[in-house]
C-alpha positions as CSV (number, residue, x, y, z in Angstrom):
1,X,-52.5,-11.1,-29.2
2,X,-50.3,-8.2,-29.9
3,X,-47.6,-9.8,-27.7
4,X,-47.6,-13.1,-29.4
5,X,-44.6,-13.7,-31.8
6,X,-45.8,-14.7,-35.4
7,X,-42.9,-17.4,-34.8
8,X,-42.3,-19.2,-31.6
9,X,-39.1,-18.1,-29.7
10,X,-37.8,-21.5,-30.0
11,X,-38.3,-21.6,-33.8
12,X,-36.6,-18.4,-34.3
13,X,-33.8,-19.3,-32.2
14,X,-33.2,-22.8,-34.0
15,X,-33.3,-20.6,-37.3
16,X,-30.7,-18.3,-36.1
17,X,-28.5,-21.1,-35.0
18,X,-28.6,-22.6,-38.5
19,X,-28.0,-19.4,-40.1
20,X,-25.3,-18.1,-37.8
21,X,-23.3,-21.3,-37.4
22,X,-20.6,-19.8,-35.1
23,X,-23.4,-17.9,-32.9
24,X,-24.7,-19.5,-29.9
25,X,-28.3,-18.4,-28.6
26,X,-28.4,-17.8,-24.9
27,X,-30.9,-16.6,-22.4
28,X,-29.3,-14.5,-19.6
29,X,-31.1,-13.4,-16.4
30,X,-29.9,-9.9,-15.6
31,X,-31.6,-7.0,-14.1
32,X,-35.0,-8.7,-13.8
33,X,-35.1,-9.5,-17.6
34,X,-34.6,-12.6,-19.5
35,X,-32.1,-11.3,-22.3
36,X,-31.8,-13.1,-25.5
37,X,-28.0,-13.2,-26.6
38,X,-26.1,-14.3,-29.7
39,X,-22.8,-15.2,-28.7
40,X,-19.8,-16.2,-30.8
41,X,-16.3,-17.4,-29.6
42,X,-17.1,-17.3,-25.9
43,X,-13.7,-18.4,-24.9
44,X,-11.9,-15.7,-26.9
45,X,-9.8,-13.3,-24.7
46,X,-11.3,-10.3,-25.9
47,X,-15.2,-10.0,-25.7
48,X,-17.2,-7.4,-27.5
49,X,-20.5,-6.4,-26.2
50,X,-22.7,-5.4,-29.3
51,X,-25.6,-3.0,-28.7
52,X,-28.1,-2.6,-31.5
53,X,-29.9,0.4,-33.0
54,X,-33.5,1.7,-32.5
55,X,-35.8,-1.3,-32.8
56,X,-33.1,-3.5,-33.6
57,X,-31.9,-6.9,-32.2
58,X,-29.0,-8.9,-32.3
59,X,-29.8,-10.7,-35.5
60,X,-31.2,-7.7,-37.4
61,X,-28.4,-5.5,-36.6
62,X,-25.3,-7.5,-36.3
63,X,-26.0,-10.5,-38.7
64,X,-22.7,-9.8,-40.9
65,X,-20.6,-9.7,-37.8
66,X,-22.0,-12.6,-36.2
67,X,-21.6,-14.8,-39.3
68,X,-18.0,-13.3,-40.3
69,X,-16.5,-12.0,-36.8
70,X,-14.1,-9.2,-36.1
71,X,-11.1,-11.6,-35.7
72,X,-10.2,-14.9,-33.9
73,X,-9.2,-13.2,-30.8
74,X,-12.6,-11.7,-30.3
75,X,-15.9,-12.8,-29.1
76,X,-19.1,-11.2,-30.0
77,X,-22.1,-10.7,-27.4
78,X,-24.9,-9.4,-29.5
79,X,-28.2,-8.8,-27.4
80,X,-31.8,-8.0,-27.9
81,X,-32.5,-5.0,-25.9
82,X,-35.1,-5.1,-23.0
83,X,-38.5,-5.5,-24.5
84,X,-37.3,-6.1,-28.0
85,X,-37.2,-9.2,-30.0
86,X,-36.9,-12.2,-27.6
87,X,-35.8,-10.2,-24.6
88,X,-39.7,-9.7,-23.7
89,X,-39.8,-11.7,-20.6
90,X,-39.1,-10.6,-17.0
91,X,-37.2,-12.6,-14.8
92,X,-40.3,-14.3,-13.2
93,X,-41.7,-15.2,-16.8
94,X,-44.1,-12.2,-17.4
95,X,-44.2,-11.1,-21.1
96,X,-44.1,-7.2,-21.9
97,X,-43.5,-4.9,-24.6
98,X,-40.7,-2.3,-24.3
99,X,-41.2,0.9,-22.5
100,X,-39.2,4.0,-23.2
101,X,-38.4,5.9,-19.9
102,X,-36.6,9.3,-20.4
103,X,-33.4,7.5,-19.3
104,X,-33.7,4.4,-21.6
105,X,-30.3,4.9,-22.9
106,X,-28.8,4.6,-19.4
107,X,-31.1,1.6,-18.9
108,X,-29.8,-0.3,-21.9
109,X,-26.1,0.6,-21.0
110,X,-26.6,-1.0,-17.6
111,X,-28.4,-3.8,-19.1
112,X,-25.5,-4.6,-21.3
113,X,-23.1,-4.3,-18.2
114,X,-25.3,-6.7,-16.3
115,X,-25.5,-9.4,-19.1
116,X,-21.7,-9.3,-19.5
117,X,-21.3,-9.7,-15.7
118,X,-23.7,-12.5,-15.8
119,X,-21.6,-14.2,-18.5
120,X,-18.6,-13.9,-16.2
121,X,-16.7,-11.2,-18.0
122,X,-15.1,-8.6,-16.0
123,X,-13.6,-6.8,-18.9
124,X,-14.7,-6.2,-22.4
125,X,-15.1,-3.8,-25.2
126,X,-18.3,-2.2,-26.4
127,X,-19.6,-1.7,-29.7
128,X,-22.7,0.2,-30.5
129,X,-24.6,1.2,-33.7
130,X,-27.0,4.3,-33.9
131,X,-29.1,4.1,-30.6
132,X,-27.0,1.4,-29.4
133,X,-24.0,3.8,-29.8
134,X,-25.8,6.4,-27.4
135,X,-26.1,3.6,-24.7
136,X,-22.5,2.5,-25.5
137,X,-21.4,5.9,-24.6
138,X,-23.5,5.8,-21.4
139,X,-21.9,2.5,-20.5
140,X,-18.4,3.9,-20.9
141,X,-19.1,7.0,-18.9
142,X,-21.1,5.5,-15.9
143,X,-19.0,5.5,-12.9
144,X,-20.4,2.2,-11.7
145,X,-19.6,0.1,-14.7
146,X,-17.0,2.0,-16.9
147,X,-13.9,0.3,-15.4
148,X,-15.1,-3.1,-17.0
149,X,-14.8,-1.4,-20.6
150,X,-11.5,-1.8,-22.5
151,X,-12.3,0.2,-25.6
152,X,-15.3,1.7,-27.3
153,X,-16.5,1.6,-31.0
154,X,-19.4,3.9,-32.0
155,X,-21.1,4.6,-35.3
156,X,-24.1,6.3,-36.2
157,X,-24.8,7.7,-32.9
158,X,-25.7,11.2,-31.6
159,X,-25.0,13.0,-28.2
160,X,-28.0,15.2,-28.7
161,X,-31.3,15.5,-30.8
162,X,-32.5,18.5,-32.7
163,X,-35.9,19.6,-34.1
164,X,-34.5,18.2,-37.5
165,X,-34.1,14.9,-35.9
166,X,-37.7,14.9,-34.5
167,X,-39.1,15.8,-37.8
168,X,-37.3,12.8,-39.4
169,X,-38.7,10.6,-36.6
170,X,-42.2,12.0,-37.1
171,X,-42.0,11.3,-40.9
172,X,-41.4,7.5,-40.2
173,X,-43.8,7.1,-37.3
174,X,-46.3,5.3,-39.2
175,X,-44.7,1.9,-40.1
176,X,-47.3,0.9,-42.6
177,X,-46.9,3.8,-44.9
178,X,-43.5,5.3,-44.4
179,X,-41.2,2.2,-43.8
180,X,-39.9,0.0,-46.7
181,X,-41.5,-3.3,-47.2
182,X,-38.4,-5.1,-46.4
183,X,-37.6,-3.1,-43.2
184,X,-41.3,-3.5,-42.2
185,X,-41.2,-7.2,-42.6
186,X,-37.9,-7.8,-40.9
187,X,-38.8,-5.8,-37.8
188,X,-42.2,-7.1,-37.7
189,X,-40.9,-10.7,-37.5
190,X,-38.3,-9.8,-34.9
191,X,-41.0,-8.1,-32.6
192,X,-44.1,-10.3,-32.9
193,X,-46.1,-8.6,-35.6
194,X,-47.0,-5.3,-37.2
195,X,-49.3,-4.1,-34.5
196,X,-46.4,-4.6,-31.8
197,X,-44.0,-3.0,-34.1
198,X,-46.2,0.2,-34.4
199,X,-46.5,0.3,-30.7
200,X,-42.8,0.2,-30.2
201,X,-42.2,2.9,-32.9
202,X,-44.9,5.2,-31.2
203,X,-43.4,4.8,-27.9
204,X,-39.8,5.3,-29.3
205,X,-40.8,8.6,-31.2
206,X,-42.7,10.0,-28.2
207,X,-39.6,9.2,-26.2
208,X,-37.4,11.2,-28.5
209,X,-39.8,14.2,-28.3
210,X,-39.5,14.2,-24.6
211,X,-35.7,14.1,-24.8
212,X,-35.8,17.1,-27.0
213,X,-38.5,19.4,-25.3
214,X,-38.1,18.4,-21.6
215,X,-34.3,17.8,-21.6
216,X,-33.2,20.1,-24.4
217,X,-32.3,17.4,-26.6
218,X,-29.6,15.8,-24.2
219,X,-28.9,12.2,-25.2
220,X,-25.5,11.9,-23.4
221,X,-24.0,15.5,-23.6
222,X,-22.5,15.0,-20.0
223,X,-21.5,11.7,-20.4
224,X,-19.4,12.2,-23.3
225,X,-16.8,14.1,-21.1
226,X,-16.5,11.2,-18.6
227,X,-15.5,8.7,-21.2
228,X,-11.8,7.8,-20.7
229,X,-11.3,4.6,-22.5
230,X,-9.7,4.5,-26.0
231,X,-12.6,5.2,-28.4
232,X,-13.1,4.9,-32.1
233,X,-15.8,6.8,-33.9
234,X,-16.8,5.7,-37.3
235,X,-19.0,7.6,-39.7
236,X,-20.3,7.1,-43.1
237,X,-19.9,10.4,-45.3
238,X,-23.1,9.5,-47.0
239,X,-25.1,8.8,-43.8
240,X,-28.4,10.9,-44.3
241,X,-29.9,9.6,-40.9
242,X,-27.1,10.9,-38.6
243,X,-25.1,13.7,-39.9
244,X,-21.4,14.0,-39.5
245,X,-21.6,17.0,-37.2
246,X,-22.7,14.5,-34.4
247,X,-19.8,12.2,-35.1
248,X,-17.3,15.4,-34.8
249,X,-18.9,16.7,-31.7
250,X,-18.6,13.1,-30.2
251,X,-14.8,12.8,-31.2
252,X,-14.1,16.4,-30.1
253,X,-15.3,15.8,-26.7
254,X,-14.3,12.3,-25.8
255,X,-10.6,12.2,-24.6
256,X,-8.4,9.8,-26.3
257,X,-10.6,9.3,-29.3
258,X,-10.3,9.2,-33.0
259,X,-12.7,9.7,-35.9
260,X,-12.8,7.8,-39.0
261,X,-14.9,8.6,-41.9
262,X,-15.9,6.1,-44.5
263,X,-16.2,8.2,-47.6
264,X,-18.7,5.8,-49.4
265,X,-20.4,4.8,-46.1
266,X,-24.0,5.2,-45.3
267,X,-25.7,4.6,-41.9
268,X,-25.4,0.9,-42.1
269,X,-21.7,1.1,-42.9
270,X,-20.9,-2.0,-40.9
271,X,-23.3,-4.1,-43.1
272,X,-22.4,-2.5,-46.6
273,X,-18.8,-2.3,-46.1
274,X,-18.3,-5.2,-43.6
275,X,-14.8,-6.2,-44.8
276,X,-13.4,-2.6,-44.2
277,X,-15.4,-2.3,-41.1
278,X,-13.8,-5.5,-39.6
279,X,-10.2,-4.5,-40.7
280,X,-10.7,-1.1,-39.1
281,X,-12.3,-2.3,-35.8
282,X,-10.0,-5.3,-35.6
283,X,-6.9,-3.2,-35.8
284,X,-8.1,-0.4,-33.3
285,X,-9.1,-3.4,-30.7
286,X,-5.7,-5.0,-31.1
287,X,-3.7,-2.0,-31.2
288,X,-2.0,-1.5,-27.9
289,X,0.2,1.5,-28.7
290,X,-1.4,4.0,-26.1
291,X,0.2,1.7,-23.5
292,X,3.6,1.8,-25.1
293,X,3.9,5.4,-26.2
294,X,7.0,6.0,-28.1
295,X,7.7,9.6,-29.8
296,X,7.6,9.5,-33.5
297,X,10.6,10.9,-35.2
298,X,8.3,13.2,-37.2
299,X,6.5,14.6,-34.3
300,X,6.9,18.3,-34.1
301,X,9.3,19.4,-31.7
302,X,9.1,22.6,-29.5
303,X,10.8,25.7,-30.8
304,X,12.7,26.5,-27.4
305,X,14.2,29.7,-28.8
306,X,10.6,31.1,-29.7
307,X,9.2,30.2,-26.5
308,X,12.2,31.7,-24.5
309,X,12.4,34.9,-26.4
310,X,8.6,35.3,-27.1
311,X,8.2,37.9,-24.2
312,X,10.4,40.2,-26.3
313,X,7.9,40.1,-29.1
314,X,5.0,40.8,-26.7
315,X,6.9,43.8,-25.6
316,X,7.7,44.9,-29.2
317,X,4.0,44.9,-29.8
318,X,3.1,46.8,-26.7
319,X,5.7,49.5,-27.2
320,X,4.6,50.2,-30.5
321,X,1.0,50.3,-29.4
322,X,1.9,52.9,-26.6
323,X,4.2,55.1,-28.9
324,X,1.6,55.2,-31.7
325,X,3.6,53.4,-34.5
326,X,0.4,51.7,-36.1
327,X,-1.7,54.9,-36.0
328,X,1.1,56.8,-37.4
329,X,1.6,54.5,-40.5
330,X,-2.1,54.3,-40.8
331,X,-2.5,58.1,-41.0
332,X,-0.3,58.4,-44.2
333,X,-1.9,57.9,-47.6
334,X,-0.1,54.9,-49.2
335,X,3.2,53.8,-47.5
336,X,4.9,55.8,-44.6
337,X,8.4,56.8,-44.5
338,X,10.6,56.4,-41.6
339,X,10.6,60.5,-41.2
340,X,6.5,60.2,-41.3
341,X,6.6,57.9,-38.3
342,X,9.6,59.6,-36.5
343,X,7.4,62.9,-36.7
344,X,4.2,61.2,-35.7
345,X,5.6,59.4,-32.8
346,X,8.1,62.0,-31.5
347,X,10.8,59.3,-31.2
348,X,14.2,59.7,-32.8
349,X,17.0,57.8,-34.5
350,X,18.2,54.3,-33.6
351,X,15.7,53.3,-31.0
352,X,12.7,53.8,-33.4
353,X,14.7,51.9,-36.1
354,X,15.0,49.0,-33.8
355,X,11.5,49.0,-32.7
356,X,10.4,49.0,-36.2
357,X,12.9,46.2,-37.4
358,X,11.4,44.0,-34.5
359,X,7.7,44.6,-35.5
360,X,8.8,43.8,-39.3
361,X,10.3,40.7,-38.1
362,X,7.3,39.8,-36.3
363,X,5.2,40.6,-39.5
364,X,3.2,43.2,-37.6
365,X,4.5,45.7,-40.1
366,X,5.5,45.2,-43.8
367,X,8.7,47.1,-45.1
368,X,9.7,47.6,-48.7
369,X,12.5,49.8,-50.4
370,X,11.6,51.9,-53.4
371,X,13.7,52.7,-56.3
372,X,15.4,55.5,-54.5
373,X,16.5,53.3,-51.6
374,X,13.9,54.6,-49.2
375,X,12.4,52.2,-46.5
376,X,8.6,52.3,-46.9
377,X,6.1,50.9,-44.4
378,X,2.5,49.8,-44.4
379,X,0.3,47.7,-42.1
380,X,-1.0,44.1,-43.2
381,X,-4.7,43.7,-42.9
382,X,-4.7,42.2,-39.4
383,X,-2.7,45.1,-37.9
384,X,-4.8,47.6,-39.6
385,X,-7.9,46.0,-38.2
386,X,-6.9,45.2,-34.7
387,X,-4.2,47.9,-33.7
388,X,-5.2,51.2,-35.4
389,X,-7.3,53.2,-32.8
390,X,-9.9,54.4,-35.5
391,X,-10.8,50.9,-36.6
392,X,-14.1,49.4,-35.3
393,X,-12.2,46.1,-34.5
394,X,-9.4,47.9,-32.6
395,X,-8.6,46.2,-29.1
396,X,-5.2,47.6,-28.7
397,X,-6.2,49.4,-25.3
398,X,-7.0,46.0,-24.1
399,X,-3.5,44.7,-25.0
400,X,-1.6,47.7,-23.7
401,X,-3.7,48.5,-20.5
402,X,-4.6,44.9,-19.2
403,X,-2.4,42.3,-20.8
404,X,0.9,44.4,-20.6
405,X,0.1,47.0,-17.9
406,X,-1.3,44.4,-15.5
407,X,-0.8,40.7,-16.3
408,X,2.8,41.2,-17.7
409,X,4.0,42.5,-14.5
410,X,2.1,39.9,-12.4
411,X,3.5,37.2,-14.2
412,X,6.9,38.4,-13.4
413,X,6.6,36.5,-10.0
414,X,4.7,33.5,-11.5
415,X,7.2,31.0,-10.3
416,X,6.8,32.3,-6.7
417,X,3.0,32.1,-7.1
418,X,3.0,28.5,-8.3
419,X,5.2,27.6,-5.5
420,X,3.4,29.3,-2.7
421,X,-0.2,30.0,-3.8
422,X,-2.3,32.1,-1.7
423,X,0.9,33.4,0.2
424,X,1.7,35.2,-3.1
425,X,-1.8,36.4,-4.2
426,X,-5.3,36.8,-2.7
427,X,-7.5,36.8,-5.8
428,X,-9.3,39.5,-7.7
429,X,-11.5,40.8,-5.2
430,X,-8.5,41.5,-2.6
431,X,-6.6,42.9,-5.6
432,X,-9.3,45.5,-6.6
433,X,-10.0,46.2,-3.1
434,X,-6.5,47.2,-2.2
435,X,-6.1,49.1,-5.6
436,X,-9.1,50.9,-6.8
437,X,-7.2,52.3,-9.8
438,X,-6.2,48.8,-10.9
439,X,-9.9,47.8,-10.8
440,X,-10.6,50.9,-12.9
441,X,-8.0,50.3,-15.4
442,X,-8.9,46.4,-15.6
443,X,-12.4,47.2,-16.3
444,X,-11.8,49.9,-19.1
445,X,-9.4,47.5,-20.8
446,X,-11.6,44.9,-20.8
447,X,-14.4,46.8,-22.3
448,X,-12.2,47.4,-25.3
449,X,-11.5,43.7,-25.7
450,X,-15.1,42.3,-24.9
451,X,-17.3,44.4,-27.1
452,X,-16.4,42.2,-30.3
453,X,-16.5,39.0,-28.3
454,X,-20.1,40.0,-27.1
455,X,-21.3,40.4,-30.8
456,X,-19.5,37.1,-31.7
457,X,-21.4,35.5,-28.8
458,X,-24.8,36.7,-30.0
459,X,-23.9,35.3,-33.6
460,X,-22.9,32.0,-32.2
461,X,-25.8,31.2,-29.8
462,X,-29.4,31.2,-30.6
463,X,-30.2,31.7,-26.9
464,X,-29.1,35.2,-27.6
465,X,-30.4,35.8,-31.0
466,X,-33.1,38.7,-31.7
467,X,-35.7,36.2,-31.6
468,X,-36.1,36.6,-28.0
469,X,-37.3,40.1,-27.8
470,X,-38.1,40.2,-24.0
471,X,-35.0,38.6,-22.6
472,X,-34.0,39.1,-19.1
473,X,-30.4,38.5,-18.5
474,X,-28.0,38.5,-15.2
475,X,-24.7,39.3,-16.2
476,X,-22.5,37.8,-13.5
477,X,-18.9,39.2,-13.1
478,X,-19.9,41.3,-16.0
479,X,-17.2,44.0,-15.7
480,X,-17.6,46.9,-18.0
481,X,-21.0,45.5,-18.9
482,X,-20.0,45.0,-22.5
483,X,-22.1,41.9,-22.8
484,X,-25.1,43.5,-21.3
485,X,-24.6,46.6,-23.5
486,X,-24.3,44.4,-26.7
487,X,-27.3,42.4,-25.5
488,X,-29.5,45.7,-25.2
489,X,-28.3,47.0,-28.6
490,X,-29.1,43.6,-30.4
491,X,-32.1,42.5,-28.8
492,X,-35.1,44.8,-28.7
493,X,-36.7,45.0,-25.3
494,X,-34.1,43.0,-23.6
495,X,-32.8,44.1,-20.2
496,X,-29.6,43.0,-18.4
497,X,-28.4,43.4,-14.8
498,X,-24.6,43.7,-14.5
499,X,-23.4,42.0,-11.3
500,X,-20.0,42.7,-9.9
501,X,-17.5,44.0,-7.3
502,X,-18.3,47.5,-5.8
503,X,-15.1,48.8,-7.1
504,X,-15.8,47.5,-10.7
505,X,-19.4,48.6,-10.9
506,X,-18.4,52.4,-10.4
507,X,-16.6,52.1,-13.8
508,X,-19.4,50.0,-15.1
509,X,-21.9,52.7,-14.4
510,X,-19.8,55.4,-16.0
511,X,-19.4,53.2,-19.4
512,X,-23.1,52.6,-19.4
513,X,-23.8,56.2,-19.0
514,X,-22.2,56.9,-22.4
515,X,-24.7,54.5,-24.3
516,X,-27.9,56.0,-25.9
517,X,-30.8,56.3,-23.8
518,X,-32.6,53.4,-25.5
519,X,-29.7,51.0,-24.4
520,X,-28.5,52.5,-21.0
521,X,-32.1,52.5,-19.7
522,X,-32.2,48.7,-20.1
523,X,-28.9,47.9,-18.4
524,X,-28.7,48.2,-14.5
525,X,-26.0,47.3,-12.1
526,X,-25.6,45.3,-8.8
527,X,-22.6,45.5,-6.7
528,X,-22.1,42.2,-5.2
529,X,-19.3,39.4,-5.1
530,X,-20.2,36.6,-7.3
531,X,-18.6,34.2,-5.0
532,X,-20.5,35.3,-1.9
533,X,-20.8,31.8,-0.1
534,X,-24.5,32.8,0.6
535,X,-27.3,33.6,-1.8
536,X,-26.8,36.3,-4.0
537,X,-28.7,39.4,-2.4
538,X,-31.3,41.3,-4.3
539,X,-31.4,38.5,-6.9
540,X,-34.9,37.2,-7.1
541,X,-35.5,33.5,-7.5
542,X,-36.5,32.4,-11.1
543,X,-36.2,35.7,-12.5
544,X,-34.0,35.6,-15.5
545,X,-34.2,34.0,-18.7
546,X,-30.2,33.9,-19.2
547,X,-27.5,33.8,-16.6
548,X,-24.1,34.7,-18.2
549,X,-20.8,34.1,-16.7
550,X,-17.9,35.3,-18.8
551,X,-14.3,35.0,-17.7
552,X,-15.7,34.2,-14.2
553,X,-15.3,30.5,-13.6
554,X,-11.6,30.6,-14.1
555,X,-11.2,33.9,-12.0
556,X,-12.6,32.6,-8.5
557,X,-11.3,29.9,-6.1
558,X,-12.3,26.3,-7.4
559,X,-14.3,25.7,-4.3
560,X,-16.5,28.6,-5.1
561,X,-17.6,27.2,-8.5
562,X,-20.4,24.9,-6.9
563,X,-21.9,27.8,-5.0
564,X,-21.7,30.1,-8.2
565,X,-23.4,27.6,-10.4
566,X,-26.0,26.8,-7.6
567,X,-27.0,30.5,-7.3
568,X,-27.2,30.9,-11.3
569,X,-29.5,27.8,-11.2
570,X,-31.7,29.5,-8.7
571,X,-31.9,32.7,-10.4
572,X,-32.9,31.1,-13.8
573,X,-36.7,30.7,-14.6
574,X,-37.5,27.2,-15.6
575,X,-36.1,26.5,-19.1
576,X,-33.8,29.2,-18.7
577,X,-30.1,29.0,-19.7
578,X,-26.6,29.5,-17.9
579,X,-24.0,30.5,-20.5
580,X,-20.4,29.7,-19.4
581,X,-17.6,31.6,-21.3
582,X,-14.0,31.4,-20.4
583,X,-10.6,30.0,-21.3
584,X,-10.9,26.3,-21.8
585,X,-8.3,23.7,-22.5
586,X,-9.7,20.5,-24.4
587,X,-10.5,17.4,-22.2
588,X,-7.2,15.9,-22.7
589,X,-5.3,18.9,-21.5
590,X,-3.0,19.3,-24.6
591,X,-4.1,22.9,-25.7
592,X,-5.0,25.1,-27.3
593,X,-1.8,27.1,-26.2
594,X,-3.4,30.6,-25.8
595,X,-6.1,29.0,-23.4
596,X,-3.2,27.3,-21.7
597,X,-1.3,30.4,-21.3
598,X,-4.3,32.5,-20.0
599,X,-5.0,29.8,-17.4
600,X,-1.4,30.2,-16.3
601,X,-1.8,34.1,-16.2
602,X,-5.0,33.7,-14.0
603,X,-2.9,31.9,-11.4
604,X,-1.0,35.2,-10.8
605,X,-4.1,36.7,-9.5
606,X,-6.2,33.5,-8.5
607,X,-3.8,30.8,-7.3
608,X,-6.5,28.7,-6.0
609,X,-8.6,28.6,-9.3
610,X,-9.7,25.7,-11.4
611,X,-7.6,24.9,-14.6
612,X,-10.8,24.9,-16.8
613,X,-11.7,21.9,-18.9
614,X,-15.1,21.1,-20.2
615,X,-15.5,17.9,-18.2
616,X,-14.9,19.5,-15.0
617,X,-17.0,22.4,-15.4
618,X,-20.0,20.2,-16.9
619,X,-19.6,17.8,-13.9
620,X,-20.2,20.6,-11.5
621,X,-23.1,21.9,-13.6
622,X,-24.8,18.7,-13.5
623,X,-24.3,18.3,-9.8
624,X,-26.3,21.6,-9.4
625,X,-29.2,20.4,-11.6
626,X,-28.3,21.7,-15.1
627,X,-29.2,19.5,-18.2
628,X,-28.0,19.2,-21.6
629,X,-24.6,21.1,-21.5
630,X,-23.4,21.9,-25.2
631,X,-19.9,23.1,-25.8
632,X,-19.2,25.6,-28.5
633,X,-16.0,27.4,-29.7
634,X,-16.1,31.3,-29.6
635,X,-12.7,32.7,-29.9
636,X,-10.8,30.0,-32.0
637,X,-8.1,28.5,-30.2
638,X,-8.8,30.3,-27.1
639,X,-12.3,30.5,-25.6
640,X,-15.2,28.2,-25.4
641,X,-18.8,28.5,-24.3
642,X,-20.9,26.0,-22.4
643,X,-24.7,26.4,-22.6
644,X,-26.7,24.3,-19.9
645,X,-30.3,24.5,-19.2
646,X,-32.6,24.5,-16.3
647,X,-35.2,21.9,-16.9
648,X,-38.7,23.1,-17.7
649,X,-41.3,23.3,-15.0
């Protein structure tokens, strides 16, 4: 029978006990399965649950660690996962071969937690390799069991799968033709013969295909953000099975984590470089510095002067924009003299000299003195590109009209807003209703700043690439319509609907009307509040491929987010994508600085809004039914994009 092991369970266990003298073979009943466990140093104060890789077992994947250990303070609990190796009996004695349901990683995680509970351990660390790393991340994130996890060590894992991964799985589907003789022999012995091994590998490959095509490749994209225990991610630089970008993504989105790359390591780095692995992991598990933090003498200190006087620098930039200094310098061939600038800007004497000196000190303008002692001024590349009105990358209107003209003034009372919240401000909708001119200026300024960002979004995300010629997009809180306009320029036959407040939409229509007929005919508007507590009027269910929410999530009351994302979910076709673009802090809340400052600025208008971090937004998206949330950086050091999918029908 394909279920009959080539070596009896008892014989194999005796063999393992002889080979790993410190490992005790145990049978543990948990979650309706008899699990085979190899356990070392059971009385050690720090136990480590070891989760093996794809089709792996305790003995095939952790033989080196079982024989040499991590350190005398640590015990290892290495398991054969459900339906693999000797964990192939239900609690009532029925033999079975492993199945791979869509949530098999969560299943393995909860199995591991159940085994540790059955062994009497209420606290332990978790170490996972390859597929076991993915299950380990589920365990450390799951609210039912995560409190038991002291620390997490993962290597060779991936939070999502891609077409490239599926191609690799398919390439080794046939174990007789594509596996090495040694691997085929070892895994056949572990699972009861070649026929059973082939069945297992087929089921596993089919499961990975299902994860990609039904769940957009989501292995643990949401779970990453809910891991709070100290985490070590190891990666072998020569790993051709799991590429480094997976390790980097995991490290970036787990709070309190660190990534260590072994330059000579491959996928099996814990076997090939066992001594180095033991030292790194042992030191990490022993280290308790995070609980006794002391500031390092070399840690950078805040520049209080720079922070306190920063507003003067901002005002220098805004004043130079308003009086036309950058345009004046650019209009002169070569370098401009003081007289050139004075004439062009119609400003006299010392005031202009002082403003120029401030801009030179801020490196917005370059100054040199020629052989005759004459001051000559020219622009560095950044100023030429971004602050000169004739440049395609100019965004000075956004800076002067919105940042200076509106937010600068609102921030003057930020301490009162922080203290009193809604008593000091009533949100964007109230602001624009009470001041239509402010709504008009805000929208025009935003258009100047958003066009470049919209093009960057198209380059960054394949969901908006030209390969999707008939895409239909709902641009929620779309303001000037910049993202919709760019979408219609870039994607042939794409259509877009800009949804925003009535006072905003009037300006939006004017901006759209200036586009060529081929663009403006495919961009329409809908005057409606994005935070309407009910369903969006005139938005048909399942009628859009993409719902874009740019700079919306941080601009509305936090209690409105769930309804906003629910409406977006309803509006999307099955398989459609929601794209959330905004100022996001990292999950640990430490930065980046510009995102943190914009979050503070939004409080001046939206005092009941949410400070955005990926974790919080992703959890709300998940609650509304979205899957596979991927985080991308868009404007470096400032904005991020979260792309989440509505599951296929």
